[in-house]
N, C-alpha and C positions, 0 to 999 in steps of 0.2 A: 504494500500501498504505498501513494506516495501520499504527504502532506500537501497541504491546503497552499501552502510558502513554494513548494518544488513546483507547482503545475500553475500557479501564480509566475515563475521567473520563467517558467519555460515557455508561456503564453506571451511574455513581453520579449524573449528571443525570437519566437515566431513572427510576430509584428515588426521587429526590428530587420528582421531576414527579407521582409516582404511576403510573408502573408496576411491576406487581407488589405494589401497595399491600398487599392483602390479605395477602398471602403474607409481606412483611417484616412486618404488624401482627401476623399468626398468631403468628411466628418470635420477636419482643418478647414475644408471651404465656407462650411456654413457658419463655422466660428466667426470666419472674417466677416462672412455678410451680416450675422448678428450683430456683431457690435459697429459695423458701419451704419447699420441702421439703426442702432441707439446713437451713435454718435450724429447723424445727419438730425434726427429726431433734436437731439437736444442744441444742433447747431439752427436750427429753424427756429426752436424757441427763442435761443438767444436773438436772433434777426427779427422776431416779432417783437419782442420786447424792448429793442434800441430801436425800431423804425415804426413810424407813423404808418400803419396799412388800413386803406377804405376798411369799413365794415364787411361788405361780401368776403372780399379778398382773405381779409384776418380770420373768417372762420374758414375757411379752405384751408389756410396755411394751419391753424390749432390744429384739424380734423387730420392734418398730414403729421402732425407733431406728433398724436397720441395713436395715431395706427403706427407710424414708424416705430416709437418706442415699442408699443406692446408687439409688436413683429420682432423685434430684433430680442428681444426680453422668452419672446416664445421659441425663435429659431435655437439661441443661445441654451435654452432648457431641453430642448429636444438635441441638441448636439452632445452637451453633458448624460443624456440618456445614453447613448449611442455609444461615448467613449467609454462608459462604464459597463456595456455590453459588450465592447469590442477586447477592453482589457482585461474580463472577467476569466480567471483559468477554466479549462474544461473541465467537467462535470468529474470525478473520481467513478471508474469502472466498478460493477459490481464484481465481487467475491467469483472464483471460476470453479466447478465441481471439476470439472476434468482439466489437466492441465495440457498444452499442445507441447 
């Protein structure tokens, strides 16, 4: 039987050697997009607070701020959960009755 730590180290080694590399790369891009959306939301919020914008356009900008920040946090949560799944070690094999 192998311990959880050994299986976790093996999974980290597999990820470093390219196993599921495309999933890890896509997840990294998801993190970048999430933080980009959050940054855009805060930038638009700052712009809204510094510049006098007409009422109709201001409501559109405020809506974009909220949608950008909420979307960014949702993407970041998704990426965090996928990272936890990808770095989780494989389950321990059940004991065998007959050895090969």
